[in-house]
N, C-alpha and C positions, 0 to 999 in steps of 0.2 A: 504494500500499501504507499501512498506518499500522503506526509502528514505536510499542510503548508504552512509557514512559519508567517504569524502576524506582521512582519516587517516588509512591505512591499509586494514583490513578486518571488522572492526567495522561497526555494524549497529546501525541504530536508527530505532527501530521499532513503528509502529503507527497503529489503527486500519483502516482497509481497507474502512472503510464509516461508516459514523452516521448521523442520521436522526433527526431533531423535527419539530414540527410546529411551526410558528412565535409566539414569544412570552414566549413560553416553551424553559426554559433554557437546556442546553447541554455541557456534559463534555469531552472533547477531551484530549486521554492522550497519552502520550509519553514515553518510556523506553529505556534505553540503559545500560542495566548491566554490559557492559564489558568496560564502561567508565567514568572516574571520572572527568567530565567535568567541566571547571571553570563558565562558561557561558551557559544557555540556552537560545536559540531566536525562537521564533516563528514567523514565516510569514505567509501570506496569498495571494492567487492569485484569483483573480477574474477574470470570464471571460474575455478572449481576453484582459488581461492587464499583467504587471508584478508583480511579487512578492513583497508584501511591507511588512516592519517590524512591525508586531501588539506590540510586548512585549520582553523584556529581563530580565534576572533573573539569580542571584546567587544561592540562596535557600530562601527558605521562601515564603511568600504570597505578592502579591501585586497587586492593583487594575490596570486595563486597561481600557484605555478610549473610543477606538473604533478599534472591538465592544466592548460595555460595558461589564465588566465581571471581572474577575482576574485570574492572573497566579499564581500557586503553585509549588515550587520545591522542591522535597525532602531533606530533611537532608544530605544524601549522595549523593545528587546531580546526581543520577543515574534514575530518573523519574521525569516527570511535567505533568501537567494537564491544559488546559485552559478552563475555566469555562465562556461559554457565556450567561449572565444572561437573556437578552431579545433578542434574535436573530431575527433579522427581514429579509425579502426577501433578501433585498441586502447583506445581510453576507453571504450568501451563496457563497461558495467558497472552494479552495483546502486549509486545511492548513497544513502546512509543520512544523515539528519540527528540530531545528540544534543543535549541539553542537560543 
């Protein structure tokens, strides 16, 4: 899917979908080549719930506690990747990247 950013015509681009089996790590990527973001935010929305903040970063790599994994933001801050190390059934959700 594509999530539009509220700033002008800029867009944040994400994969339309990603699948894995329980316990097998998965990488979810986000790019925004026309935006030099100060912060990158990742949210997830579980079925029938509001979106919840998963991680925030400026650049580099930082651990994520829930769901376990890590967030990596490129040095130029125009892309990021959320790595879910050991996804569980309860981690099935819509994951949003925002800048």
